[in-house]
Structures are given as structure tokens and as C-alpha cells.
N, C-alpha and C positions, 0 to 999 in steps of 0.2 A: 714871571718877572716881578721883582719888587717894585711896588708902585712909586717909591720915592724918586725914581729917575724921571717920572712924569709930573710929580707933584709941584703945582704952581703956588699953592697956598703956604706950604712950609710950616704948618702947625706942628706943635710937639706931637710925637707918636706914642701911643699907649698900646698895651697888649689887648687881645680880644676880651678875655675875662674881665680885666680891670675896666676896659672901656664900656662894655655893655652893662657892667655892674653899676657904673655911674649914670649912664644914659637912660637907665630904666625909668627914671622919674619923668622924662619928657619924650620917651621913644615914640609912643603912639600918637603924640601930637606932632611929631616931626616927620615920620615916614608916611608918604602919601600913597593912597590906594592905586594911583596911576602907575606906580612903580611895578607892582606885581599883580594885584587883584584884577586890574583891568585886562592884563594879558591872560591870566588864568581863565577869565570869563570868555575869552575868545576861542579857547581851545575846543576843537571839534572831536578829537579822538579819545577823549576821556569821558566816561559815564560816571560822574561823581557820585551818583546814588547807588552804584553797583557794588563797590568793594565791601567785603565782610570784615576787613581789618585795615586800618590806615596808620602809618607811622609818619609823624611830622618831625623831621630832622632839623635841628637848630630852631626849635619851636618858639624860642624867645618868650614874649609876653602872651602868646596865644592868638595873635592876629589871624594866622592861617587856620588854626583850630576853630575859631569862631566862624570864619567864612565857610569852612567845610560843614560845620554843624547846621548851617542854614540850607545846605544842599542834601544832606544825608543824615541817617540816624545810626550809622555804623560806629563801632568802637574805634576811638582815636587814641593812640599813645603818642607821647612826645619825649624828645631828648634835647638837652641843651647843656652847655658847660657853665652857664652863669646862674648861680643860685637865686640871685635877685630877680632875674627874668622869670625863672620857673615859679617863684612865689606868686608873681602876678598872674601867670597862666593858671596856676592851681586855684586861685580865688575865682576865676571865671567859671570853673566847673564843666568845661567842655571835654576834658580828657579822662579816659579810663585810668591811665597811669602816666606819671611824669618821672623821668629818670635823669639824674645828673650824669651826663656822659658825653664823650666826644663823638661826633658824627662819623669819625673814621674807625671807631671801635666802640660800638654801643653796648656790647655784652648781652644783646638780645638773642633769643634762639634763632637758628637758621630757618629760612623758608617759612616765615610767619605771616607776612603781610601781602595783601593783594595790591596795595598801592603805597608807595613811599613818596613823600613830597618834601622839598627843601626850598626855602625862599630867602634870598638876600643874605647868603652866608658863604657862598663858594669863594668870594674874593678874599676871604680871610685864611684860606688854605694855601700853603706854599706849593702843594702838589695835589692835583685832582684825583689821581689814581686811587689812593686809599679810600676816598669817598665812594667812587663808583664800585670798587671792590666790596666794600662793606654793604652797600645798598643791594648789590647783586646777591650777597650772602643771605640777607634777611628777607628778601622778596621771594614770594612763591613763583615757581615756573609759570610763565604766562602772565605774570604781573607787570606792573608799570612803575616807572619812576618819573615824576614831574619835577623839574628844577627851574626856578626862576632866579635871575640874578642881575647884578649890575652889568651893563654892557661894557665890554672891554674898550670900545671906542670912546665911551664917556670917561672912563677912568684915565685913558691915555690923553684925553683933552685937559687933564690936570686936576680934576675934582675927586678927591678921595672920600671914603666914608668918614664923616666927621660929625661932631656935636659940640655944644657948649656946656662946659661944666657949670656947677652951681655958682661958681665965682664969676661966670661969664667968659672964662678963657676957652677959646676954641681948640679942640684937639682932634687928631686923626687916629682912627683905629687901624692898626697895622693891616695893610691890604696888599694884594698881589693881582697882577693883570694876567688873566687867562684868555687867550684867543679862543674863538668859538671852535677852531680846529683842535685846540687842546682838549676841549670837552669831547669831541668826536673820537679822538685817539684814545683817551682814557676810558670812555664808555665801550668802545669796540673791544678793548683789551679784556673786558669782563663780560662779554656776551650780550651787550645791549644793542638794540637796533633803533634808529631814530624814526619815529612815526610822524612827528609834527614839530613845527617851530614857529614862534611868533617873536617879533621885535617891536619895541615901543619907542616912539620918537618924542622929543620935546615939542609939544604942539600947543594950541590955544588952551586946551584944558589944563595943561601943566602950568602955563603962564598965569592962569587965573589963581593957581595955588602959590606960585613962586614967580612974581613979576620980575624979580632981579635976574632971573635966568634967561632974559630975552636974548642975550648974546649966544645962548646955546640952542636957539630955535632951530629945529630940523635935525639935530643930532640924535642918534640912537642912544637911549639911556638904559634900557633894560631888555631882557630876553626871557623867553620861556621855551623849554624843550620837553617833549614827551618821549621817553625811552621805553622800549618793550623787551621783556625777557622771553626768549623762545620757550615753548612747552618742552618738557623733558622727553 
């Protein structure tokens, strides 16, 4: 579902590549670790130190790559559609390779990675099935896919992915609402089984970062899922 039917802010809407290309200058100061890293830390079914190869889908500025490097020494590859974001990630030096590519069609070899991960990007895809299909293709049998994202309930409460341009003008990056059941249907279609799920609420820790969000207290804002591919 296009998020515009829920949008209460009515900011101008820009495309994903354009939006993140502009947001890159303040992205890491804007996105809070409570959104995704706190949930990833809670997951019990992933041994982050075990994989021999990791793919970071929609890697952006390399936040997830940096977090992964603190937990393991394995090779990490990244893909993203925004050159400006990739340049920031490249300067950090946490990735073996970085590729300008769409997460739905990476161009990477099949059955390459033990673990794939994507954070805060699924809301920009009009359809989840191509994502789960591509990740199933590049993941080794017996491997895992961890996805963290904006909770659909928070998007439906009217707050889209947005940022302020250098001029100060707030804009929305085109977003779509995917119910959690949409993830399940898309994942099952390509052989994934759900191992674990976490959901994050707007709580006191959030309000210390964003006091203006007091009106959202108690609402779910993000989720994390761990999917598993059966052995061949």
C-alpha cells in the first residue's frame, strides 16, 4: 500500500535514490540506534560471529557494517542504489566490496552468503517478493536472512521516512506500508522459515532521543525478523 493514504505530514515526496543522496549529509545523526540495532542485539537465534560471508543489503552509509564488524571478523559485502551513501560506507573500510545495485537484483553469484541482512529499507519497495526471491538466490542453503524495518503500524500512524533538506525543507522519501503478514507470505513463497521476531516500541529510551514523539509513546516503531533457508 502506498503510504500517502496514511500520510499526515504531507511533505513533498521524492524518490529513493534522490532522497538518500541528499539525506546522506545528516543521515547518521538522524537515524537512532533504537530503531534497528537495539532489536538486532536482542535476537537469540543468530550467531553473529559464525558466518563466513555476509551481505549487507541497502547498506547505506555502513551503519550495519560497522555494527557487524564489532561482532565478527568475516568478510562483509554491501549493495546500495545510492552512490553518495556508498561513498560514505567505502571510507569506513568495513566492507570487502561495495556494489551499486538494487536489492531486488544484485547481480551477485548464487548461493554465496551464509548471512544476509537488510535494515530500514523494505518500506521503499512496492512489492516484497522480489527482495525475498533475490535474497533466497544469493544465500547458501542453511543460511539466514535478518531483516529490520519500520513497523507498519507506525507508518500507518502517519509518520513516513522523511528528512530535512539543506534548505530546511522537510521531504518524504517514497514509502509503502507492508503488513507483517506480507513479509510472511513473500518469505514463504521463496522457501524461508521464520525463526525469530522482535518488535520495538516507543519507550522512555526513545523519548530521551526524540522528546517530541511523546504522543507516540507505546506504539510499535520497528521490527526485526530472522529467516532460515532449509538445507538442500
